[in-house]
C-alpha positions in Angstrom: 0.0 0.0 0.0 1.1 3.5 -0.8 -0.4 6.5 0.9 -1.3 9.4 -1.4 -0.4 12.8 0.0 -0.3 14.9 -3.2 -1.9 14.8 -6.6 -1.0 16.5 -9.8 -4.1 17.1 -12.1 -3.8 18.3 -15.7 -6.8 17.7 -17.9 -8.2 18.4 -21.3 -11.4 16.6 -20.5 -12.6 18.2 -17.3 -15.9 16.3 -16.9 -16.9 14.3 -13.8 -14.3 16.0 -11.7 -16.4 16.9 -8.6 -16.8 13.4 -7.1 -13.1 12.8 -7.5 -12.1 16.1 -5.9 -14.4 15.3 -3.0 -12.6 12.0 -2.4 -9.2 13.7 -2.6 -10.3 16.3 -0.1 -11.8 13.7 2.2 -8.3 12.1 2.3 -6.5 15.4 2.8 -4.6 15.0 -0.5 -2.9 18.2 -1.7 -3.9 19.1 -5.2 -1.5 20.8 -7.7 -2.8 21.9 -11.1 -2.3 24.4 -13.9 -4.1 26.5 -16.6 -7.7 25.6 -17.4 -7.7 22.7 -15.0 -6.6 24.9 -12.1 -9.5 27.3 -12.9 -12.0 24.5 -13.2 -11.0 23.1 -9.8 -11.2 26.6 -8.2 -14.6 27.1 -9.8 -15.8 23.9 -8.1 -14.6 25.5 -4.8 -11.8 23.1 -4.0 -8.4 24.0 -2.8 -5.6 23.8 -5.4 -2.0 25.0 -5.8 -1.0 26.4 -9.2 1.9 24.6 -10.8 3.7 27.9 -11.3 3.5 28.5 -7.5 4.6 24.9 -6.8 7.7 25.0 -9.1 8.4 28.7 -8.7 8.6 29.0 -12.5 5.8 30.7 -14.5 4.6 28.9 -17.6 6.2 30.2 -20.9 5.8 29.8 -24.7 2.0 30.4 -24.5 1.6 27.4 -22.1 3.8 25.0 -24.1 6.1 24.8 -21.1 4.5 24.6 -17.6 4.8 21.0 -16.2 8.1 20.3 -17.9 10.1 21.1 -14.8 12.6 19.1 -12.6 10.4 19.7 -9.5 7.5 18.0 -11.2 9.4 15.1 -12.7 11.7 14.4 -9.8 8.6 14.4 -7.6 7.0 11.7 -9.8 10.1 9.6 -10.8 12.0 9.3 -7.5 12.0 5.8 -6.0 10.9 6.3 -2.4 13.2 3.5 -1.1 16.2 4.6 -3.1 18.6 6.5 -0.7 20.4 8.3 -3.5 17.0 9.6 -4.8 16.0 10.6 -1.3 19.2 12.7 -0.9 18.6 14.4 -4.3 15.0 15.2 -3.4 16.0 16.6 0.0 19.0 18.6 -1.3 16.8 20.3 -4.0 13.9 20.9 -1.6 11.6 18.9 -3.8 8.5 16.9 -2.6 6.9 13.7 -3.8 4.0 13.6 -6.1 2.0 10.4 -5.4 -0.9 10.6 -7.9 -0.9 11.9 -11.5 -4.3 12.4 -13.1 -3.9 13.5 -16.8 -5.7 13.2 -20.1 -4.3 14.6 -23.3 -5.0 17.4 -25.7 -7.7 16.0 -28.1 -5.5 15.3 -31.1 -8.0 12.9 -32.7 -10.8 15.4 -32.3 -8.7 18.1 -33.9 -8.1 15.9 -37.0 -11.9 15.4 -37.3 -12.8 19.1 -36.8 -10.2 20.9 -38.9 -7.8 20.4 -41.9 -5.6 23.3 -40.8 -2.2 21.6 -40.2 -0.9 24.2 -37.7 -4.0 23.9 -35.5 -3.7 20.1 -35.5 0.0 20.2 -34.6 -0.8 22.6 -31.7 -3.0 19.8 -30.3 0.0 17.5 -29.9 0.3 17.2 -26.1 3.9 17.1 -24.8 3.7 17.6 -21.0 0.8 15.3 -20.4 2.3 12.1 -22.0 5.6 13.0 -20.4 4.1 13.0 -16.9 2.0 9.9 -17.6 5.0 7.9 -18.8 7.0 9.0 -15.7 4.2 8.0 -13.3 3.6 4.7 -15.2 7.3 3.8 -15.1 7.4 4.5 -11.3 4.1 2.6 -10.6 5.8 1.0 -7.5 5.3 4.3 -5.8 3.0 6.4 -7.9 -0.6 6.0 -9.2 -1.5 7.3 -12.6 -5.0 7.9 -14.0 -5.4 8.6 -17.7 -9.2 8.6 -18.3 -12.4 9.9 -16.7 -13.6 6.3 -17.0 -11.1 5.4 -14.3 -12.3 7.9 -11.7 -14.8 5.7 -10.0 -12.2 2.9 -9.7 -9.8 5.3 -8.1 -12.5 6.6 -5.7 -13.3 3.0 -4.7 -9.7 2.2 -4.2 -9.1 5.2 -2.0 -12.2 4.5 0.1 -11.3 0.8 0.5 -7.7 1.5 1.5 -8.2 4.7 3.5 -6.4 7.0 1.1 -3.9 4.5 -0.2 -3.6 2.4 -3.4 -2.5 -1.2 -3.7 0.4 -2.3 -5.9 -2.0 -4.4 -8.0 -4.1 -1.3 -8.7 -1.0 0.8 -9.6 0.3 -1.9 -11.9 -3.1 -2.0 -13.7 -3.2 1.8 -14.1 0.4 1.8 -15.4 -0.4 -0.8 -18.1 -3.4 1.3 -19.2 -1.3 4.4 -19.2 1.3 3.0 -21.5 -1.5 1.8 -23.8 -2.8 5.4 -23.8 0.5 7.0 -24.6 1.2 4.4 -27.3 -2.3 4.9 -28.8 -1.9 8.7 -28.8 1.5 8.6 -30.4 0.2 6.1 -33.0 -2.6 8.6 -34.0 0.0 11.3 -34.4 2.3 9.1 -36.4 -0.4 8.0 -38.8 -1.6 11.6 -39.3 1.9 12.8 -40.1 2.5 9.9 -42.5 -0.8 10.6 -44.2 0.0 14.4 -44.3 3.2 13.5 -46.1 1.5 10.9 -48.4 3.6 8.1 -46.9 1.5 4.9 -47.1 4.1 2.4 -46.1 6.5 3.9 -43.5 9.4 2.0 -42.0 7.4 1.4 -38.9 3.6 1.1 -39.3 1.8 1.7 -36.0 -1.8 0.7 -35.7 -4.3 2.2 -33.2 -7.6 0.6 -32.5 -10.1 0.4 -29.7 -11.6 -2.7 -28.3 -15.3 -2.8 -29.3 -16.3 -6.2 -28.2 -14.8 -9.5 -26.9 -16.4 -12.2 -29.0 -17.4 -15.6 -27.7 -14.8 -17.2 -29.9 -13.2 -16.8 -33.3 -14.1 -18.7 -36.5 -14.3 -21.9 -34.4 -15.0 -22.5 -30.7 -11.3 -23.3 -29.9 -10.1 -19.9 -31.3 -10.1 -16.6 -29.5 -11.8 -13.5 -31.1 -12.4 -9.8 -30.6 -13.6 -6.8 -32.6 -11.5 -3.6 -32.7 -12.1 -0.3 -34.5 -10.4 3.0 -34.9 -13.7 4.5 -33.8 -14.3 4.4 -30.0 -17.9 3.2 -30.5 -19.2 0.6 -32.9 -20.7 2.4 -35.9 -22.5 -0.9 -36.7 -25.5 -0.4 -34.4 -27.1 -3.6 -33.3 -30.8 -3.0 -32.8 -32.0 -6.5 -32.0 -31.0 -10.2 -31.8 -28.3 -12.5 -30.4 -24.8 -11.4 -29.9 -22.8 -11.2 -33.1 -20.1 -13.8 -33.7 -16.7 -13.5 -35.4 -18.1 -15.1 -38.5 -21.2 -12.8 -38.4 -18.9 -9.7 -38.4 -16.7 -11.2 -41.1 -19.8 -11.7 -43.4 -21.3 -8.3 -42.4 -18.2 -6.5 -43.4 -18.0 -8.4 -46.7 -21.7 -7.6 -47.4 -21.4 -3.9 -46.6 -18.3 -3.5 -48.7 -20.4 -4.6 -51.7 -23.6 -2.8 -50.9 -21.9 0.5 -50.2 -20.3 0.3 -53.7 -23.7 1.0 -55.2 -25.4 4.4 -55.5 -27.3 5.7 -52.5 -30.5 3.8 -51.6 -29.8 1.1 -54.3 -28.5 -2.4 -53.9 -29.2 -5.7 -52.1 -26.5 -8.1 -51.2 -26.8 -11.6 -49.7 -23.6 -13.1 -48.3 -22.8 -16.6 -47.1 -19.3 -17.6 -45.8 -17.7 -14.4 -47.0 -19.0 -14.7 -50.6 -21.9 -13.0 -52.3 -24.6 -15.6 -53.3 -27.0 -13.0 -54.6 -26.7 -9.3 -55.6 -29.1 -6.9 -57.3 -28.9 -3.2 -58.1 -32.5 -2.7 -59.3 -34.0 0.6 -58.2 -37.1 -0.9 -56.7 -35.9 -2.2 -53.4 -38.5 -5.1 -53.2 -37.6 -6.2 -56.7 -33.9 -5.8 -55.8 -34.2 -8.2 -52.8 -36.3 -10.7 -54.7 -33.8 -10.8 -57.6 -30.8 -11.2 -55.2 -32.6 -14.1 -53.4 -33.5 -15.8 -56.7 -29.8 -16.1 -57.6 -29.4 -18.9 -55.1 -32.1 -19.2 -52.5 -30.6 -22.4 -51.0 -27.3 -20.7 -50.2 -29.1 -17.6 -48.9 -30.7 -19.8 -46.1 -28.9 -18.8 -42.9 -27.1 -16.0 -44.7 -26.7 -12.2 -44.2 -28.7 -9.6 -46.2 -27.3 -6.2 -46.6 -29.7 -3.5 -47.9 -28.2 -0.2 -49.0 -31.5 1.5 -48.2 -34.1 1.7 -45.4 -36.1 -1.5 -44.8 -39.9 -1.0 -45.0 -42.8 -3.0 -43.7 -43.4 -4.7 -47.1 -39.8 -5.8 -47.3 -39.8 -7.0 -43.7 -42.7 -9.3 -44.3 -40.7 -10.9 -47.2 -37.5 -11.1 -45.2 -39.3 -12.9 -42.4 -40.2 -15.8 -44.8 -36.7 -17.4 -44.7 -34.2 -18.1 -42.0 -31.5 -15.3 -41.9 -28.7 -14.7 -39.4 -28.5 -11.0 -39.9 -30.2 -8.2 -41.7 -28.1 -5.0 -42.3 -29.8 -1.8 -43.6 -29.6 1.9 -43.6 -32.3 2.0 -41.0 -35.6 0.3 -40.4 -39.0 1.9 -40.3 -41.1 1.3 -37.1 -43.4 -1.3 -38.7 -40.5 -3.2 -40.2 -38.8 -3.4 -36.8 -41.9 -4.8 -35.2 -42.2 -7.5 -37.8 -38.5 -8.4 -37.8 -38.2 -8.4 -34.0 -40.8 -11.2 -33.9 -37.8 -13.5 -34.5 -35.9 -13.1 -31.2 -32.5 -14.3 -32.5 -32.5 -12.4 -35.8 -29.7 -9.8 -35.6 -30.7 -6.4 -37.0 -27.9 -4.0 -37.8 -28.2 -0.3 -38.7 -25.2 0.6 -41.0 -26.4 4.1 -41.9 -23.4 5.6 -40.0 -20.9 3.5 -42.1 -19.2 5.2 -45.0 -16.0 4.0 -46.7 -13.4 6.6 -47.7 -9.8 5.5 -47.3 -9.7 1.8 -46.6 -6.7 -0.3 -45.8 -6.8 -4.1 -45.5 -4.6 -6.1 -43.2 -3.9 -9.8 -43.0 -1.5 -11.2 -40.5 0.0 -14.4 -39.1 2.5 -14.6 -36.3 5.0 -11.7 -36.9 4.0 -11.2 -40.6 1.5 -8.6 -41.7 0.3 -8.0 -45.2 -1.2 -4.5 -45.9 -2.8 -3.1 -49.0 -5.4 -0.5 -50.0 -8.9 -1.8 -50.6 -10.1 -2.4 -54.2 -12.6 0.4 -54.2 -12.0 1.8 -57.6 -15.2 3.5 -59.0 -15.7 2.1 -62.5 -16.6 4.3 -65.4 -16.9 3.4 -69.1 -13.3 4.8 -69.6 -12.0 1.8 -67.6 -13.2 -0.6 -70.3 -12.3 -1.2 -73.9 -14.6 -3.0 -76.5 -12.3 -5.4 -78.4 -15.0 -7.3 -80.4 -16.5 -6.3 -83.7 -20.0 -6.3 -82.1 -20.5 -3.2 -79.9 -22.4 -3.5 -76.7 -25.8 -1.8 -76.2 -26.1 0.7 -73.3 -27.9 -1.9 -71.2 -25.3 -4.6 -72.0 -22.5 -2.3 -70.9 -24.3 -1.3 -67.7 -24.9 -4.9 -66.9 -21.3 -5.8 -67.7 -20.0 -3.1 -65.3 -22.5 -4.3 -62.6 -21.3 -7.9 -63.0 -17.7 -6.9 -63.0 -18.2 -4.9 -59.8 -19.8 -7.9 -58.0 -17.0 -10.1 -59.4 -14.2 -8.1 -57.7 -15.9 -8.7 -54.3 -16.1 -12.5 -54.9 -13.3 -14.8 -53.8 -11.0 -15.6 -56.8 -11.3 -17.3 -59.1 -14.6 -15.6 -59.7 -17.1 -15.7 -62.5 -20.4 -13.8 -62.3 -23.4 -14.2 -64.6 -25.9 -11.3 -64.6 -29.1 -10.1 -66.2 -31.1 -6.9 -65.6 -28.6 -5.5 -63.0 -29.0 -8.7 -60.9 -26.8 -11.7 -60.5 -28.2 -15.0 -61.9 -25.1 -17.2 -61.2 -22.0 -16.8 -59.1 -18.9 -19.1 -59.2 -16.4 -18.3 -56.5 -13.2 -19.4 -54.8 -12.1 -22.1 -57.3 -8.5 -23.0 -58.2 -9.7 -23.4 -61.8 -11.5 -20.5 -63.6 -13.2 -23.1 -65.7 -14.7 -24.6 -62.5 -16.0 -21.2 -61.5 -17.7 -20.9 -64.9 -19.4 -24.3 -64.4 -20.6 -23.4 -60.9 -22.0 -20.1 -62.1 -23.8 -21.7 -65.1 -25.2 -24.5 -62.9 -26.6 -22.0 -60.4 -28.2 -20.1 -63.2 -29.7 -23.2 -64.8 -31.0 -24.4 -61.4 -32.6 -21.2 -60.0 -32.9 -18.4 -62.5 -36.0 -17.6 -64.6 -34.2 -15.5 -67.3 -36.2 -12.8 -69.0 -33.4 -10.6 -70.2 -30.1 -11.1 -72.0 -27.2 -12.7 -70.1 -23.8 -11.1 -69.5 -20.7 -12.6 -67.8 -17.8 -11.2 -65.9 -14.4 -12.7 -64.8 -12.1 -11.2 -62.2 -9.0 -12.0 -64.3 -8.4 -13.0 -67.9 -9.2 -16.4 -69.3 -6.0 -18.2 -70.1 -7.7 -20.4 -72.7 -10.7 -20.1 -75.0 -12.5 -23.0 -73.1 -13.8 -20.7 -70.4 -15.3 -18.0 -72.6 -16.6 -20.8 -74.9 -18.5 -22.3 -71.9 -20.1 -19.0 -71.1 -21.2 -18.3 -74.7 -22.7 -21.8 -74.9 -24.6 -21.1 -71.7 -26.3 -18.1 -73.3 -24.0 -15.1 -72.5 -24.1 -12.5 -75.2 -21.5 -10.2 -73.7 -18.4 -10.9 -71.6 -16.0 -8.7 -69.6 -12.6 -9.8 -68.5 -9.3 -8.1 -67.8 -6.8 -8.1 -70.7 -3.4 -9.7 -70.4 -3.5 -13.2 -71.6 -1.0 -14.4 -74.2 -4.1 -15.8 -75.9 -6.1 -12.6 -75.9 -6.1 -12.6 -79.8 -7.6 -16.1 -79.8 -10.3 -15.1 -77.4 -11.1 -12.0 -79.4 -11.3 -14.2 -82.6 -13.7 -16.6 -80.9 -15.9 -13.7 -79.7 -16.1 -12.4 -83.3 -16.8 -15.8 -84.7 -19.7 -16.2 -82.3 -21.0 -12.6 -82.6 -20.3 -12.1 -78.8 -19.6 -8.7 -77.3 -16.2 -8.9 -75.6 -15.0 -6.1 -73.4 -11.6 -5.8 -71.8 -11.1 -4.2 -68.4 -7.9 -2.2 -67.9 -7.6 -3.5 -64.4 -7.5 -7.0 -62.8 -9.5 -7.7 -59.6 -8.4 -10.7 -57.6 -9.7 -11.2 -54.1 -7.9 -13.8 -52.1 
């Protein structure tokens, strides 16, 4: 146990201070503070000593230097049982500081609120993290608090131990403090790299917040958790069972596709990380029905992501099959009442989710792969018609739709589409020919085709056999990336069969 006799308080977030100050006063703990925190404490009518009076040195450089003083840091860092340290403290007429309560300048908030670089830089805290690191290092003798969330725990600790703190408590607060300084520095590091257009620095430091401990990972014997750069989960769960690791994995896969469509358009059904039905029809009811018709068997127990608000009419249809999760840009009241009748169905509001700059990470042991997300917005300029037959406007629109779905499907991927809806998806096969066969089989099994068929491949066909299979199945137009040594043979085959052939200027593998 270590008795607390003096506390140094320096806060950016000055909320919830009163109960803490009451407990410090109850234990006769001397309070030292500065600047805005000093004023806030005095306003709450508690005794407080200004840092400048404590150190005998007025703050300078517009407040940049106030706590960076030997009397402050010696008071924090000296080991109470170290004779040499005790001699130095006595010789310099310094005194111990037993409790450090600090939170930092709001650097993250500054990034969100302004693009002015000089203002953002001014929100880099120097004195706060320095004091926190000093106190955290010397946790054997000093208690450090770095968040308003920790106030109640400190109050309980002081009450329980009559103004003292236990080593176990100080160790815990030290661990949390070093996490806080590391997080803070990581945010700054990432901002400066971004400001200087450096995507892959020599040292890449990630910063994330624990959103949820999951019951387990992909399988019950694996551990799992969800982290986010946001401090709160922007995927708002409205109803249903707790989400699993696999649920989150599928939800993110589904949202990535649905958010690639224009506002209020697009329905995506995902199972085991792959789309099994997608439609971009403008009428939302028709969009869902078309997505479901692609593969209603695979959709059973899947995840539906609606890039629009779910209405009562759609809710009635959604309730007809077993689904794990329904994700939407909101639900109207009547829709919620209908969907909530299934107590385990998870309902997720994704209206706060928007993708701007996305980086993907994949890691194992001490290796981490990092890349930018494949979020290229397609336009007609990204494609080149190489066949003699030119596509109609509807054919080209359908080809671009199919190609967009294709890039979000595990490679090797082949997508058959008609009327801005998928009618067959072949995914994740080592052979592109196998993916063709799966897509064709799905189409033949489930689809009632009323419009012309188009096909998309996420990479080029190395041989004519793949494109031949698609043409034989009824595809009148095909899009694939260029780059095969047999491109000329494939163009020749397209011309011989009067097929529209379009080459994409980019390849879109998804492993």
